[in-house]
N, C-alpha and C positions, 0 to 999 in steps of 0.2 A: 845519697849521702857521696861525700867526697873521700878520697883515700886518707886525707889526714884525720876526718872525723872519724873514719872506721879505727884507723891506728889508735885514736883517743878513748875508743870503749873499752870501760874495764869489764874485760871479760869474764872474770870471776865473779862478777855482780848480775850477770845475765842470767835470768832463771829459764830452768828447762822446759820446753813447751808441754811435756807431761806434767808438770806441777801446777800449771794453771789451767790447762785444757783437758782435764781427766774426763769430763764429759761428752768431749767431742771425740774421744777415742773409741774405736769398738771394743766391746766387752770380749774376752778371750774366752771359749770353751766350745764345746763339741754342740752342735746345734741338734735340739730335740723337739717332738711334737709334745702336745698335751697327751695324747693317748698313749704315748711310750712311757710316761711318768706316772699315769693314774695310780692310785692307791699305792705309791711308793714312798719310803721316806725320804726327803731331800732336806738339805741346809741351803734355805736361801740366803745369798751372801751380798746379793746387790740387785739394783733394778733401775729401770729409766722408764719414763713414759713420755712418749712422742705423738705427734699426730701420726694417724694411721696413712701408710702410702696405698693400701689396698680399698680402704672404705674412707672416702673424703668426709670431713666432718666428725670422725670418731678418732678414739685414743688406741695407741697399740702398747702394750706392757712390754718390754724387753728385759728378762729377770734372768739373772745369772745365779746358779746353784751347785751344789755339788750332790752327786748321786754315786752310791759305791764307791768315793773316792776320786771320782771323775769330775772335773769341771765342766759344767755344760751350761748352755744357754736356750731360752725359747722365746717366742714371739706369740702374744696373744692378744686378741682384742676383746675378752672377756672383762666387762665393765665391774663384774663382781671382785674377781683377783685384783683389779686395779684398786678398787676400793678398799679390799682388805689389806693390802700391802701397804697403801699409804697410810693407814691406821695404824700399822704394825709399827712403821718406822716413824711416824708423828709421835708416838708413846715411848721412842727408843726401846723397841722390842725387836729391831733387826740387827744383827742377823737370826735367823730363827729357822728351827726345825719343823716340818708339816708334812702332810699327806695333801695331794689334789686329789678331789674326790669331783664325781660326775652326780650332779642332783636334777634329776630330770633332764631339762634342757641347757643347764649352766653347770659352771665348774667353780668349786669352793675350795679353799684351804680348810684343812680340820686339824 
């Protein structure tokens, strides 16, 4: 752009990056592992599902939640948790309270 073109920009009409790129920003919160929140009541407030960086060809859940008044995030490749959280949001049930439990070799919301 030329200097003249830049001067003509209506700066009040320009959107804030955060308004249109929310999914690109990292979720704030203290990082937790699944074993740190097992059987504890949490409030799930947001999530993203991305391709896993650790296991090619699989998905990774990034979940933001509140535990004891503290905002936290966790990352998990659990396909059960991924399916359950998508179903909850598809049915407009999020945010929601839950406990993460371990059943045999997999994790689940209860």
